[in-house]
Structures are given as structure tokens and as C-alpha cells.
ZAMARGU-4260 file (C-alpha; in steps of 0.2 Angstrom, whole numbers, plus 5000, padded with zeros to 4 digits):
<rodrens>
0) 5545/5419/6070 | 5545/5403/6080 | 5533/5410/6090 | 5520/5418/6075 | 5521/5399/6069
5) 5517/5393/6084 | 5503/5403/6089 | 5496/5399/6070 | 5498/5379/6073 | 5489/5382/6088
10) 5474/5392/6081 | 5473/5379/6067 | 5471/5365/6081 | 5458/5374/6090 | 5449/5379/6073
15) 5450/5360/6067 | 5443/5354/6082 | 5429/5368/6084 | 5423/5364/6066 | 5423/5344/6069
20) 5414/5347/6083 | 5401/5360/6075 | 5403/5345/6060 | 5397/5332/6073 | 5383/5342/6081
25) 5376/5346/6064 | 5377/5329/6059 | 5370/5322/6075 | 5355/5334/6075 | 5352/5329/6056
30) 5353/5309/6060 | 5340/5315/6075 | 5329/5322/6064 | 5329/5312/6049 | 5326/5297/6060
35) 5310/5306/6067 | 5305/5310/6050 | 5309/5292/6045 | 5298/5285/6061 | 5284/5297/6058
40) 5284/5292/6040 | 5285/5274/6046 | 5268/5276/6057 | 5260/5286/6043 | 5263/5272/6032
45) 5257/5261/6044 | 5242/5270/6046 | 5240/5271/6029 | 5242/5253/6022 | 5229/5248/6038
50) 5217/5258/6031 | 5221/5251/6015 | 5220/5234/6021 | 5201/5238/6029 | 5196/5245/6010
55) 5186/5229/6001 | 5178/5228/5984 | 5160/5222/5982 | 5149/5217/5968 | 5130/5221/5972
60) 5114/5212/5963 | 5101/5226/5960 | 5083/5225/5954 | 5074/5242/5948 | 5059/5245/5936
65) 5065/5260/5927 | 5047/5269/5921 | 5050/5283/5933 | 5070/5286/5929 | 5081/5292/5916
70) 5089/5278/5915 | 5105/5271/5926 | 5117/5284/5926 | 5116/5300/5934 | 5108/5313/5924
75) 5107/5332/5928 | 5089/5333/5920 | 5079/5319/5931 | 5078/5306/5942 | 5091/5293/5938
80) 5094/5274/5946 | 5112/5278/5953 | 5106/5296/5960 | 5094/5285/5971 | 5106/5271/5975
85) 5123/5283/5980 | 5107/5294/5991 | 5105/5277/5999 | 5125/5272/6001 | 5126/5289/6011
90) 5112/5288/6022 | 5118/5271/6026 | 5136/5275/6030 | 5143/5264/6015 | 5151/5281/6008
95) 5152/5299/6011 | 5144/5312/6002 | 5161/5318/5995 | 5164/5300/5988 | 5145/5301/5979
100) 5149/5314/5971 | 5162/5308/5959 | 5161/5288/5963 | 5168/5281/5948 | 5186/5290/5951
105) 5186/5289/5972 | 5175/5272/5974 | 5181/5262/5958 | 5161/5262/5954 | 5158/5253/5939
110) 5141/5244/5932 | 5139/5232/5921 | 5126/5236/5911 | 5119/5254/5907 | 5101/5255/5904
115) 5091/5271/5896 | 5078/5279/5901 | 5062/5268/5906 | 5071/5254/5905 | 5071/5241/5918
120) 5082/5226/5926 | 5081/5212/5937 | 5100/5208/5938 | 5112/5223/5938 | 5128/5221/5944
125) 5139/5237/5953 | 5154/5235/5960 | 5164/5247/5972 | 5175/5249/5986 | 5172/5253/6004
130) 5180/5250/6021 | 5163/5252/6030 | 5150/5237/6032 | 5135/5233/6021 | 5119/5230/6026
135) 5106/5225/6013 | 5091/5231/6024 | 5096/5246/6029 | 5100/5252/6010 | 5085/5245/6004
140) 5074/5257/6020 | 5081/5272/6011 | 5077/5266/5991 | 5060/5268/5985 | 5050/5253/5982
145) 5054/5250/5965 | 5074/5250/5966 | 5080/5236/5978 | 5098/5228/5983 | 5096/5210/5984
150) 5114/5206/5991 | 5134/5208/5987 | 5149/5198/5988 | 5167/5202/5990 | 5178/5201/5973
155) 5196/5206/5968 | 5202/5223/5970 | 5204/5226/5952 | 5186/5220/5948 | 5177/5230/5933
160) 5159/5225/5932 | 5158/5230/5914 | 5171/5223/5908 | 5171/5205/5917 | 5156/5203/5910
165) 5156/5189/5897 | 5136/5190/5891 | 5120/5200/5895 | 5103/5193/5892 | 5087/5203/5891
170) 5069/5202/5889 | 5056/5213/5881 | 5037/5212/5886 | 5022/5218/5876 | 5006/5214/5871
175) 5004/5200/5858 | 4990/5211/5850 | 5006/5219/5841 | 5011/5204/5831 | 4994/5205/5821
180) 4993/5208/5805 | 4986/5226/5800 | 4971/5216/5788 | 4967/5207/5805 | 4967/5218/5819
185) 4951/5218/5830 | 4943/5232/5839 | 4948/5234/5853 | 4965/5227/5849 | 4968/5219/5868
190) 4955/5207/5864 | 4968/5197/5852 | 4973/5182/5856 | 4990/5176/5847 | 4988/5159/5837
195) 5001/5145/5837 | 5007/5149/5819 | 5009/5167/5821 | 5020/5163/5835 | 5029/5152/5827
200) 5031/5164/5812 | 5038/5176/5825 | 5048/5167/5835 | 5057/5161/5816 | 5059/5178/5810
205) 5067/5184/5828 | 5078/5172/5824 | 5087/5179/5809 | 5096/5192/5821 | 5107/5177/5829
210) 5125/5177/5825 | 5136/5191/5821 | 5128/5206/5810 | 5133/5222/5806 | 5118/5231/5817
215) 5123/5249/5811 | 5104/5252/5808 | 5098/5248/5824 | 5106/5263/5834 | 5112/5280/5833
220) 5129/5288/5826 | 5134/5271/5818 | 5137/5270/5798 | 5141/5254/5791 | 5159/5257/5788
225) 5161/5257/5809 | 5168/5240/5813 | 5159/5243/5831 | 5142/5241/5825 | 5146/5221/5820
230) 5138/5213/5835 | 5135/5195/5840 | 5117/5188/5847 | 5118/5171/5855 | 5102/5169/5855
235) 5084/5175/5853 | 5067/5167/5857 | 5048/5172/5861 | 5040/5164/5874 | 5022/5156/5876
240) 5009/5171/5879 | 5004/5176/5898 | 4987/5185/5901 | 4988/5197/5913 | 4973/5209/5918
245) 4965/5202/5902 | 4978/5209/5891 | 4990/5194/5883 | 5007/5198/5884 | 5024/5189/5874
250) 5041/5191/5880 | 5057/5192/5867 | 5072/5184/5874 | 5089/5189/5870 | 5107/5186/5874
255) 5124/5193/5868 | 5139/5199/5872 | 5133/5219/5873 | 5123/5230/5865 | 5122/5247/5857
260) 5110/5261/5863 | 5092/5257/5854 | 5099/5241/5849 | 5086/5228/5856 | 5072/5240/5854
265) 5075/5243/5835 | 5075/5224/5834 | 5058/5221/5841 | 5051/5235/5828 | 5057/5226/5815
270) 5050/5212/5818 | 5033/5220/5824 | 5036/5229/5806 | 5039/5211/5797 | 5024/5203/5807
275) 5010/5218/5804 | 5014/5218/5786 | 5022/5236/5785 | 5041/5230/5777 | 5046/5213/5767
280) 5054/5199/5775 | 5069/5201/5766 | 5072/5218/5775 | 5082/5211/5790 | 5096/5206/5779
285) 5095/5221/5768 | 5097/5232/5784 | 5112/5223/5787 | 5119/5226/5773 | 5113/5243/5767
290) 5122/5259/5773 | 5104/5266/5778 | 5089/5259/5782 | 5084/5261/5800 | 5074/5251/5809
295) 5057/5258/5821 | 5060/5261/5837 | 5049/5251/5850 | 5043/5258/5867 | 5056/5256/5881
300) 5042/5252/5893 | 5043/5233/5890 | 5063/5231/5889 | 5070/5222/5904 | 5089/5215/5908
305) 5087/5200/5913 | 5104/5193/5918 | 5124/5195/5918 | 5137/5181/5915 | 5154/5183/5922
310) 5160/5164/5919 | 5179/5172/5910 | 5178/5180/5932 | 5173/5164/5940 | 5184/5154/5930
315) 5199/5162/5933 | 5194/5170/5952 | 5180/5161/5957 | 5192/5150/5969 | 5198/5166/5978
320) 5181/5174/5980 | 5162/5169/5978 | 5157/5167/5960 | 5147/5179/5954 | 5130/5169/5949
325) 5118/5176/5960 | 5108/5161/5957 | 5104/5160/5975 | 5092/5177/5973 | 5081/5171/5959
330) 5066/5169/5972 | 5068/5187/5977 | 5070/5191/5960 | 5056/5182/5950 | 5047/5191/5967
335) 5051/5208/5962 | 5049/5205/5943 | 5031/5197/5945 | 5024/5209/5960 | 5033/5225/5956
340) 5041/5226/5937 | 5028/5217/5925 | 5012/5223/5934 | 5018/5241/5931 | 5022/5238/5914
345) 5004/5230/5911 | 4996/5245/5920 | 5007/5259/5910 | 5003/5250/5894 | 4983/5250/5900
350) 4985/5270/5906 | 4996/5277/5892 | 4992/5266/5877 | 5011/5265/5874 | 5013/5251/5860
355) 4996/5255/5851 | 5004/5273/5848 | 5020/5264/5842 | 5009/5254/5831 | 5000/5271/5823
360) 5018/5277/5821 | 5025/5263/5812 | 5014/5267/5798 | 5023/5282/5795 | 5042/5273/5796
365) 5051/5276/5778 | 5053/5257/5774 | 5059/5254/5756 | 5049/5241/5750 | 5049/5239/5731
370) 5033/5235/5722 | 5035/5215/5722 | 5041/5214/5738 | 5027/5223/5747 | 5015/5211/5739
375) 5021/5199/5752 | 5009/5206/5768 | 4999/5192/5772 | 5008/5180/5782 | 5005/5162/5776
380) 4992/5167/5762 | 5006/5166/5745 | 4993/5159/5732 | 4990/5169/5718 | 5005/5181/5720
385) 5015/5186/5706 | 5032/5185/5717 | 5049/5183/5710 | 5063/5170/5713 | 5069/5180/5731
390) 5052/5183/5736 | 5050/5162/5733 | 5065/5158/5741 | 5064/5170/5757 | 5044/5162/5758
395) 5050/5144/5758 | 5060/5149/5772 | 5048/5150/5783 | 5034/5139/5778
</rodrens>
């Protein structure tokens, strides 16, 4: 019996020693493996962090003439500014072909403003991430002559061009004959020269759009109850006429925080309708307050994005990076405007008669004009007309 107990005790001691040995060896193997995995993960993290640190975010300044493009945004049905831009980025080695297929999610790409088909831009700001050097001259060598990258600046990693843009200003260049009353038209229309009184009247009408209003009748898919249709116009003015190739042109300048689809073009269309006597002067305020009173849409040819303002970003982050003002590129912008954009607008106007066609179409536009209001059609000549008190108040504002 003692022998059995002695044998069992010896067996248990050996088993315990073996188990302990196996456990220690296994633990040693796990520790070694974990240590190798940890070292490997640390190396990968270091490589990832190193790569992340190399990626920088930049804002780029663009100028382009939009007549040959279906807007800035990608469009499967035709050429766009961004399609040309990212093609040049790939060729210049700034981004890869894969990155260019989904730039918004892969590169954090953003634009400060969306320009529609035919619309140009003198100062358009876009932003993206890249770990490669940006060479403006090389990018431009791969771009068509009507698209230029003017410069770039480093921005914070969370910079969104659209969200940080506080205000935007546009201009609309068009022949001055569009402001001529239909009863006073000359033939050909291009021989028309605007006088000081007519220009003043157009400026006063334009200023009626300043302030916050419901612009549901100046866009699409918005109604009077949609709060998104309320927009604020900071300033509105018309510059002195300039002669281009024997066509007198005027430029309408407008500044606001944001604009809806076709909003500026319909504002211009409304001014033209009023100046030509196709609608009464109180039609502007009726369009703000009436559910359905759509304004005519002027051609896209003369519309240009002039400038974008980043006051909030410059105030908060301007001390860390260069402020987004772009004033140092004004000379290049003006050169592009005067040598590329405006001459082509005038050339296309002469060739395609864009504004003349619009003036012909505006005759068919459905303005709801009362009999009394329709008497206010001859600008500056009110005597002898049978006007009600409301019409007299409106006229007094413009005299």
C-alpha cells in the first residue's frame, strides 16, 4: 500500500513538473509571438503615421471660361471643368488615377461654389489632400487654354471650401441694348448706346433685390413655404458701359452668402423685363410674396463667378496658415478675364445672338400684368397716364 502511494506521489510530481514546463514554454511562445506582433504593429503604425504626416491639404485658385463645359461638377453627358482638372492632376503626378475616380471621399475634395453649364469663374477655390508636390506650371501644361490653375496655399486638414466660404460675388456681362425699352429699339440692336438716365434706372431696379427675400420664383423646385429659398443679397450694382468690338457691354455685380440654381440669371432676366416694359415695376416685390410668379432666365453666357470670401477662416486660422485672400493673383486674374473670358463672351454673342434670342423669347413669358400696371411701360414718361395710388408710389421711388 505504501509503495502504491509513493508511486502515485512521484507520478503527480513528474506530471506537475511537466505541465509547468509545458505551460511555461507555451507562455514563452505566446509572449514571443505577441512581442513580434506588437513590434510589427508599431512599425506599421509608424509607417502609417509617417505617410499621414506627409499628406497635406491645399486650397487651389482656378480661373476658367465655362462656355465649352457642362459646369464644374462631373457630368457623364459631356465635358466638365473637374474632369479636365483631375485629368491634369493625374498627369502631373499630384493624385493617382484611382484617387481621381472618387475625389470627394478619397482626397477630401471640395469646391467653394458650383457653377452651372456655360458659367465662367475668375476666382474659384477648391481643396484636396495630396502627399505630392504641386507644380502649377506643370498642371497648366496639361489643361486646355480656357482653364488655369493660378496658385495654391496650405490649409488646415479639416478645411472645406464650401463651408468656410462666407460670401460670393458674381458679375453678369451683357450687351447694353438688353435694357432698351422695346418701343425705342434701334436696328441693328448692336448700334444702341445706353444713356445715363437708363443706366441709373437699371441700377435702382437692381438694388431692389438687396436684403433678405424669398427667391422661390428665381430658382427651381422651391416654393414660397420653403425656408431654403430665403437668401440675402449684400450688394447689387451695374458698372459703366464698355465698348467691345463695336458692341456696348455692361456688367452687373452682385454679392451674397449663397445663391440657388439660376437665381442670378433670373434676377438679371427680371431686370431686363422691367427695363424693356414687359412687366410693371412692382413685379419684383410681387415675385417675393406670390406663390407662383416665375422670372425669366437670362442666358448663362455672361455669368461669371468673380470672387469668394473666407473672412471666418482667415480670422480663426489665418495665423496658422496663409490667409485665403488671393489678392496677389489679381493681375493674373484680370489678364485671364480680359484676354480669355470677356473676348469669348463677346465673340459668342456676335456669333450666336444669345441675348437677342432671349429678348425675343421674353415676349412669350407669362407675366401677370394688370391693366393699370401695364400702363407703366414707358420709362421716365408718366404724364397723361391714368395711374392708381400704388403705381404712383412705385414711380415716385424711381424719379
